[in-house]
C-alpha positions, -999 to 999 in steps of 0.1 A, spaced: 722 -453 397 691 -434 406 661 -429 383 672 -395 371 707 -407 361 691 -435 340 668 -409 323 699 -388 315 717 -419 301 688 -426 278 685 -390 265 707 -396 234 683 -422 221 660 -394 210 685 -389 181 675 -422 165 637 -422 173 627 -403 140 644 -433 121 628 -459 143 594 -442 140 596 -441 101 608 -478 99 580 -489 122 553 -471 101 567 -485 69 574 -521 79 546 -528 105 566 -530 136 555 -516 170 575 -506 200 579 -530 230 568 -511 262 600 -493 274 593 -502 310 594 -539 302 630 -535 290 645 -521 321 661 -487 325 693 -493 306 693 -477 271 674 -501 248 648 -498 220 630 -530 209 605 -532 181 586 -562 170 560 -577 146 538 -599 168 519 -628 153 524 -666 151 560 -658 145 571 -628 164 599 -609 148 619 -583 166 648 -559 162 666 -544 193 691 -515 196 709 -515 230 738 -500 248 764 -526 254 783 -532 286 819 -522 293 848 -546 289 842 -558 325 806 -565 318 793 -536 338 768 -509 328 780 -475 317 768 -447 339 775 -418 317 770 -412 280 798 -404 256 798 -405 218 818 -436 215 797 -456 238 792 -491 221 759 -502 208 746 -535 193 718 -540 168 704 -575 169 673 -592 155 654 -624 156 622 -643 158 604 -666 182 576 -691 180 558 -704 210 543 -739 209 516 -754 232 524 -790 232 508 -806 262 537 -798 285 528 -775 314 540 -743 298 549 -752 262 582 -745 243 597 -714 226 619 -717 196 640 -687 188 667 -676 164 688 -644 165 716 -626 147 737 -595 152 738 -567 126 765 -548 145 782 -548 177 806 -525 195 796 -496 171 802 -462 186 769 -444 191 781 -414 170 780 -438 140 746 -454 148 722 -427 135 739 -428 101 738 -466 98 705 -474 114 681 -471 85 700 -494 62 705 -519 90 669 -519 100 659 -526 64 685 -554 62 672 -570 93 635 -567 80 645 -584 47 662 -613 65 634 -617 91 607 -616 64 621 -647 49 617 -667 82 586 -687 88 575 -710 117 591 -741 102 625 -723 97 627 -709 132 618 -743 147 644 -761 125 672 -736 127 666 -720 161 671 -730 198 644 -746 219 635 -734 254 612 -753 276 589 -725 292 584 -726 329 613 -749 336 641 -745 361 666 -719 351 697 -733 333 680 -767 327 658 -759 298 679 -749 268 690 -773 241 711 -763 211 701 -774 176 
C-alpha cells in the first residue's frame, strides 16, 4: 500500500476522536505519537509515570493474519489496555514488567463509536487500581536489550 492508501484507511478514526479527546482531558491521558505506531489504523493513549498505563484501539487483521487494505463498516477492531514498569537493576538495559487485557475484540467498527466511552472508563478504572508491585507480581517480565525471543518469561 502507498502512503495515500494508508491515509484513506485511517480516515474513519476521525469518528472516534471527539470521544478520545474528552476522555484524555478528563482522565489525564495523552496521545502517543501516531508516527511511532506505524501507518495501520491505531490510536494509543497513555498516562506516563513510574507505571505507564495505556489504552489502545486498533484495526485487527483478517482471518489470514493480513492487513486490511480498504475500510468497511464491519471491519474488526480491538480495544486493549495495560501497564508497564521499567526497572534499572544492574543488567545492561534493565527489565520491563507488563500486564495487558482486552476490553473487546473483533468488534465491527460501526459499533465502536457507541461503545467506546464506556469501555475507556472501564479500562481507566481497572488500570487505576494497578500499582508497581501489582504489575511486577502479576505481569510478564522482559529483559530489555536481549536477543529476540530469548527474553520473555511468563509469571
